[in-house]
C-alpha positions in Angstrom: -29.9 106.1 41.8 -30.8 103.5 39.2 -30.6 104.4 35.6 -33.6 106.4 34.5 -36.3 104.8 32.4 -36.5 105.0 28.5 -40.0 106.5 27.2 -42.2 106.4 24.1 -45.7 107.5 23.6 -48.0 107.1 20.7 -51.9 108.1 20.2 -53.5 105.5 17.8 -56.4 106.4 15.7 -58.3 103.5 15.5 -62.1 102.1 15.7 -63.7 100.7 18.8 -60.5 101.7 21.5 -62.1 100.3 24.2 -63.0 96.8 23.1 -59.2 96.8 21.5 -58.3 97.4 24.8 -60.3 94.7 26.5 -59.0 92.0 23.3 -55.2 93.4 24.7 -55.4 92.8 27.9 -57.2 89.6 27.9 -54.1 88.2 25.5 -51.7 89.7 26.9 -52.8 88.4 30.4 -51.6 84.7 29.0 -47.9 85.9 29.1 -47.5 88.7 31.7 -48.9 90.7 34.4 -51.7 92.7 33.6 -53.4 95.4 35.8 -57.2 97.2 34.6 -58.4 100.4 35.8 -61.7 101.3 34.1 -60.4 102.4 30.6 -56.6 102.1 31.2 -54.2 98.8 31.2 -51.2 98.4 32.6 -48.9 95.5 31.3 -45.8 94.5 32.6 -43.4 92.3 30.0 -40.9 91.8 33.0 -38.2 94.0 30.8 -40.8 96.6 30.2 -44.2 98.1 30.9 -47.3 99.3 28.6 -50.0 101.5 29.7 -53.2 101.3 27.5 -55.8 104.1 27.4 -59.0 104.1 25.6 -59.8 107.4 24.8 -62.5 109.1 22.1 -59.7 109.6 19.9 -58.4 106.2 19.7 -55.8 104.1 22.0 -53.1 106.2 23.9 -49.8 103.8 24.4 -47.2 104.5 26.8 -44.1 102.2 26.8 -40.6 102.5 29.3 -38.0 100.2 29.5 -34.4 100.8 30.8 -32.6 100.0 27.9 -32.8 100.7 24.1 -33.1 97.0 23.5 -36.2 96.6 25.9 -37.6 99.6 24.8 -37.6 98.3 21.2 -39.1 94.8 22.1 -41.9 96.7 23.8 -42.8 99.1 20.9 -42.4 96.0 18.7 -44.9 94.0 20.4 -47.5 96.9 21.4 -47.5 97.2 17.6 -47.7 93.9 16.0 -50.8 93.0 18.6 -52.6 96.5 18.0 -52.0 95.6 14.3 -53.2 92.2 14.4 -56.4 93.2 16.9 -57.4 96.3 15.6 -61.0 96.1 13.5 -61.4 98.1 10.6 -58.6 100.0 8.5 -55.1 99.0 9.8 -54.4 101.9 12.1 -51.0 104.3 12.1 -48.4 103.9 14.7 -45.9 106.4 15.3 -43.7 106.5 18.6 -42.5 109.6 19.8 -39.7 110.0 22.4 -36.7 107.9 23.2 -35.8 105.8 20.1 -37.4 108.1 17.8 -36.0 107.7 14.3 -34.1 104.7 14.9 -33.5 102.8 12.2 -31.0 99.9 12.9 -32.6 97.5 15.8 -30.4 98.3 18.8 -30.6 94.2 18.9 -29.0 93.8 15.9 -25.6 93.7 15.2 -23.1 92.0 12.4 -20.7 89.6 13.1 -17.9 88.3 11.1 -16.6 84.6 11.4 -13.1 83.9 13.5 -13.3 80.4 13.2 -15.4 77.2 12.7 -14.3 73.6 14.2 -15.7 70.3 15.1 -16.8 69.5 18.9 -18.2 66.1 18.1 -19.4 64.1 14.6 -22.7 66.0 15.3 -22.1 69.7 16.9 -19.9 72.5 15.2 -18.5 75.3 17.1 -18.6 78.8 15.3 -16.6 81.8 16.4 -18.3 85.2 15.6 -16.6 88.6 16.4 -18.8 91.8 16.6 -19.1 95.2 18.2 -20.6 96.5 21.5 -21.1 93.0 23.0 -22.3 94.0 26.5 -26.2 94.0 25.8 -25.7 90.3 24.7 -24.2 89.0 28.2 -27.7 89.3 30.0 -31.2 89.3 29.3 -31.6 85.7 27.7 -29.4 82.9 26.8 -30.5 83.0 22.8 -29.7 84.7 19.8 -30.8 84.7 16.2 -28.7 84.1 13.6 -29.5 85.8 10.1 -27.8 84.5 7.1 -27.7 86.3 4.0 -28.0 85.0 0.6 -24.8 83.4 -0.9 -23.0 85.6 -3.5 -25.1 88.4 -2.4 -24.3 91.7 -0.1 -26.2 91.2 3.1 -29.1 93.7 3.4 -29.9 93.7 6.9 -33.4 94.0 8.8 -34.6 97.6 10.0 -37.2 99.3 12.0 -40.4 100.6 10.7 -42.0 104.0 12.1 -44.6 102.0 14.2 -41.4 99.7 15.6 -42.0 96.2 13.9 -39.1 94.9 12.2 -38.7 95.3 8.1 -37.4 92.1 6.8 -35.5 92.2 3.7 -37.7 90.3 0.8 -37.4 88.6 -2.7 -33.7 87.6 -3.6 -31.9 89.5 -0.6 -34.3 87.4 1.7 -32.4 85.9 5.0 -32.6 82.7 6.1 -32.3 82.4 10.4 -32.4 80.2 13.3 -32.2 80.7 17.1 -28.9 79.3 18.9 -27.6 79.5 22.4 -24.8 81.8 23.1 -22.4 79.3 24.4 -19.9 81.2 25.3 -19.6 85.3 25.2 -16.4 87.7 26.1 -17.9 91.1 25.3 -14.4 92.4 26.3 -12.6 90.3 23.4 -15.7 91.0 21.2 -16.0 87.7 20.2 -19.3 85.1 21.1 -18.8 80.7 20.4 -21.9 79.4 19.3 -22.7 75.4 18.8 -24.4 74.0 15.9 -26.1 70.7 15.5 -25.3 69.1 12.5 -28.4 67.5 11.2 -27.4 64.8 8.9 -29.0 64.7 5.5 -30.7 67.7 5.9 -30.0 71.2 3.9 -30.7 73.0 6.9 -29.1 76.8 7.1 -27.5 76.6 10.4 -25.7 73.1 9.7 -24.9 74.7 5.8 -23.2 77.8 7.9 -21.3 75.8 10.4 -20.1 73.4 8.0 -19.2 76.1 5.4 -18.2 79.4 7.6 -14.9 80.5 6.5 -12.9 83.6 8.7 -14.2 86.8 7.5 -17.8 85.3 6.5 -20.7 87.5 7.2 -23.9 87.0 9.2 -26.4 89.0 11.4 -27.3 88.4 14.8 -30.0 89.7 17.0 -31.1 89.4 20.7 -30.2 88.2 23.4 -33.6 86.4 24.5 -35.4 83.2 25.7 -34.8 83.1 28.8 -32.1 83.5 31.6 -30.3 81.2 33.8 -32.9 79.9 36.5 -32.6 80.8 40.1 -33.2 78.3 42.0 -31.3 75.9 44.7 -31.8 72.9 42.6 -32.3 72.6 39.1 -32.9 69.8 37.1 -32.0 70.1 33.3 -33.2 68.1 30.9 -32.5 67.9 26.7 -31.0 66.4 23.8 -28.0 67.7 21.9 -30.0 70.8 20.6 -30.3 71.9 24.1 -26.6 70.8 25.7 -25.1 74.3 24.7 -27.9 75.8 26.8 -27.5 73.4 29.4 -23.5 73.5 29.6 -24.3 77.9 30.0 -26.9 77.4 32.7 -24.3 75.1 34.7 -21.4 77.0 34.3 -23.4 80.0 35.6 -24.4 78.5 39.2 -23.0 79.3 42.1 -21.4 76.9 44.4 -24.1 76.3 46.6 -26.6 75.0 43.8 -27.5 71.4 43.3 -27.9 70.1 39.2 -29.3 67.1 38.0 -28.7 66.7 34.1 -30.6 64.2 31.8 -28.9 64.3 28.4 -29.9 62.7 25.3 -27.5 62.0 22.2 -26.5 60.2 19.5 -23.8 58.1 20.3 -21.0 57.6 22.9 -18.8 60.3 20.4 -21.6 62.8 20.9 -21.5 62.3 24.8 -21.7 65.8 26.4 -19.2 67.0 29.3 -20.6 69.5 31.7 -18.9 71.5 34.3 -20.5 73.2 37.3 -19.2 74.9 40.4 -22.0 73.1 42.6 -22.9 69.7 43.3 -24.0 67.9 39.8 -25.0 64.4 38.8 -25.4 63.6 34.9 -27.7 60.6 33.7 -26.6 60.2 29.7 -28.8 58.7 27.6 -27.4 58.0 24.1 -29.8 56.7 21.1 -27.4 54.3 19.5 -28.4 55.0 16.1 -32.2 55.5 16.3 -33.2 58.7 14.9 -33.5 61.9 16.7 -36.8 62.6 18.2 -38.1 59.1 17.9 -36.4 57.2 21.2 -38.5 58.8 23.9 -35.7 58.0 26.2 -36.0 62.0 28.2 -39.7 61.5 29.2 -39.2 57.9 30.5 -35.7 58.9 32.3 -38.2 61.8 33.9 -40.6 59.9 34.7 -38.4 57.3 36.7 -36.7 59.9 39.1 -37.8 60.1 42.7 -38.3 64.4 42.4 -38.0 64.4 46.5 -34.7 63.0 46.3 -33.4 65.8 43.8 -33.5 68.7 46.3 -35.1 71.8 48.0 -36.9 74.6 45.8 -36.8 72.6 42.8 -36.4 74.0 39.4 -37.2 71.9 35.9 -35.7 73.2 32.8 -36.7 71.3 29.2 -35.3 71.6 26.2 -36.3 68.7 23.3 -37.9 67.7 20.0 -41.4 68.7 20.2 -43.2 65.0 20.7 -40.9 64.8 24.0 -41.6 68.3 24.8 -45.2 67.7 24.6 -44.8 64.0 27.1 -42.8 65.8 29.3 -44.9 69.0 29.6 -47.9 66.9 30.1 -46.1 65.1 33.3 -44.4 67.8 34.9 -48.2 69.4 35.3 -50.3 66.7 35.7 -48.6 64.1 37.2 -45.7 66.0 39.0 -48.1 69.0 39.8 -45.1 71.4 39.2 -46.1 74.9 39.4 -45.4 76.9 35.9 -43.0 79.5 38.0 -40.8 76.2 38.7 -40.4 74.9 35.4 -39.6 76.2 31.7 -40.2 73.7 28.7 -39.0 74.7 25.2 -39.4 72.3 22.0 -36.2 73.6 20.2 -37.2 71.5 17.1 -39.9 69.5 15.6 -39.5 66.3 13.2 -40.2 67.2 9.6 -40.5 71.1 10.4 -38.4 74.0 9.5 -37.1 77.5 11.6 -39.8 78.9 13.8 -42.5 76.5 13.0 -40.4 74.2 14.8 -40.2 76.1 18.4 -42.7 76.3 20.8 -42.1 77.2 24.8 -44.8 76.9 27.5 
């Protein structure tokens, strides 16, 4: 018998509950499975569910998930969208049930630097230690690192009564960036994160990686951002920002899998090394001095591939700069007619943009 689901409920006093339910279901239908039954809607997030009912008194929300992290994610998603789409005064949302009164997000950990060393001219590996990391080994390849202001004691995010995150403001505001968990060892209590060093840019991640010393404190939230694809054949495409994710995906594949990698990087000293238990081919694309995000090497290489020769049950995974992401997504969908369920394309970064403004997933 499986573990019991965690449950929470909120009755939200809001104007026009029926119209709000319509807007919510229409929106979530773009991101997950939605079922409608009159004045009720059920939203399946994959990791949890929300049942929404339009009542005379407002909108009733019932959420469930199999662990505290996923339950918090569902609560957060419902609360943020209700507050965004509700008309009239902002409704008050109070959850009752599992997780009631929780202040520290279950998906947050305070971490300490163990070591930091250079892997290549443009890649630094940072090892972090923390407690209770088992949850980070499943449910996504990525985490968000939270960097406290230099010279100040960290003030970490908390959960509001409505389930949303309360971020520290003013002088305690945190910089943050999303990274791949390159390695995780929950028993030993540490994770490895590979960080691309951006020359000439004072990015929070690069600065942290270069200055990290044993004992330094950072925050970590997650996991998220998709897991290892389940497919017989994989085409993995990415520049150096995606190399940690590609490497982790490859190492998790069974011996029966086939993988084809197309990897862009700066120059010979930055050439990635990948390992896979199954059959693997690698195409290396050095930019040879061209600025990252300008060479267009990845789209041209993928366009030249014979997809039929790659293998059966193909899944295409892409992580790169935004302009390459746009070109590759267009090629996969319009030229190759790859179904949405058979590919994942992510813009990990965008030239002249910072942080979440640079990321896009589709």
